[in-house]
KETORVEX-652013 format. One line per field, with one value per residue (C-alpha): residue number from 1; residue in one letter; y, z, x. Coordinates in steps of 0.02 Angstrom, whole numbers, m for minus. Example, Ala and Ser with C-alpha at 12.3 -4.5 7.8 and 13.67 -1.06 7.14 Angstrom:
// KETORVEX-652013
n 1 2
res a s
c2 m225 m53
c3 390 357
c1 615 684
This chain:
// KETORVEX-652013
n 1 2 3 4 5 6 7 8 9 10 11 12 13 14 15 16 17 18 19 20 21 22 23 24 25 26 27 28 29 30 31 32 33 34 35 36 37 38 39 40 41 42 43 44 45 46 47 48 49 50 51 52 53 54 55 56 57 58 59 60 61 62 63 64 65 66 67 68 69 70 71 72 73 74 75 76 77
res x x x x x x x x x x x x x x x x x x x x x x x x x x x x x x x x x x x x x x x x x x x x x x x x x x x x x x x x x x x x x x x x x x x x x x x x x x x x x
c2 m836 m657 m554 m441 m274 m175 7 46 m49 m185 m343 m427 m629 m710 m640 m470 m447 m307 m260 m200 m36 3 129 194 393 333 178 224 185 m4 4 106 m4 64 m76 m104 m294 m203 m131 m287 m384 m247 m230 m431 m458 m307 m392 m550 m469 m380 m540 m490 m574 m501 m522 m417 m345 m184 m84 59 134 318 505 578 695 626 505 449 385 248 108 2 143 120 m71 m61 75
c3 1619 1631 1685 1569 1647 1574 1551 1707 1793 1866 1820 1674 1685 1577 1427 1416 1511 1450 1473 1359 1379 1248 1241 1160 1191 1105 1065 888 869 884 719 619 637 773 915 1070 981 830 958 1052 912 844 1002 1051 855 876 1048 988 842 968 1102 1231 1353 1362 1543 1567 1473 1515 1424 1459 1346 1395 1357 1375 1510 1656 1658 1835 1816 1691 1767 1652 1677 1861 1855 1737 1853
c1 163 149 m16 m101 m158 m310 m295 m321 m188 m323 m271 m363 m405 m538 m630 m677 m863 m1003 m1166 m1285 m1395 m1527 m1669 m1787 m1891 m2056 m2146 m2157 m1960 m2014 m2101 m1972 m1799 m1725 m1810 m1734 m1732 m1631 m1525 m1477 m1440 m1312 m1244 m1212 m1146 m1029 m964 m949 m834 m721 m740 m825 m950 m1106 m1151 m1310 m1446 m1531 m1650 m1786 m1940 m1935 m1915 m1754 m1822 m1733 m1606 m1622 m1789 m1734 m1746 m1637 m1500 m1508 m1494 m1344 m1254
């Protein structure tokens, strides 16, 4: 059996894995249709359509001022 290689040149075994990061910059977004849950649902649907396995979900409710103060983004990194 031939080993499949990912674009990075690293051998790929098993399903494709991904993590989801969702964010709102203002709590009002929770009410206007771009809530964290709505974003996560959309990302999960995309992942399922493209045969990705979601291994983690991180989120933040934070302004766009300083990306290093986003705990969800830091956890993802």
